[in-house]
C-alpha positions, 0 to 999 in steps of 0.5 A: 917373591913379589907379584908381577906388575902385570900378569895372570898369577898375581892379584896386581895383574887383574887390578892393572887390567881394570885400571887400563880398561877404565882409562881406555873406556873413559877416553873412548867415551870422551871421543864418542861425546866429541864426535856426537857434539860435532855432528850435532853442531854441523846439523844445527848450523845446517838446520838454522841456515835452512830455517833462515832461508825459509824465514821460519823459527830459528835456533838461538845463538845461545843454543849454538854457542852451548853446543860449541862449548860442549865440544862441538866448536870444530864442527861449528867452525867447519859448518859455518864456512861450509853453509856460509851461515853466521859468518858476518854476525860479529857478536856471534863470531866473537863469542864462538872464537872466545869459546874456542880460545877457552877450549884451547887454554883448557886443553893446554892446561890438561896437557901441561898439568895432566889429570891427576893419575897415580904413578902406579896406574901409569906404570901399569898402563905402560906395562900393558901397552908395551907387550 
């Protein structure tokens, strides 16, 4: 008799839970990273705005774009509007929109092609979540 795909009495159940937990941890890690980068983007734009008002040393546009590229582009877009900062700087705006476009293309590619997850793992995750 074959061991169940998910369950406590076969070796396959433990492996399935490990794979599902690994996937869940990765997704959670990515979500935490994105939240942190968006908070950092908002704080960075606010800080740069205050430094500009005080005519003090400012953050470089390169650093702000790097934060956006690393996942903080939604926070950067919101903060620019909220704090009315860097909204008229055409080269910065064009570069930020290019970063956003690149991220949209990357996400679309991942959705259409998906990361390579073995079918066995997908079946195990599906069985775990359908309980």
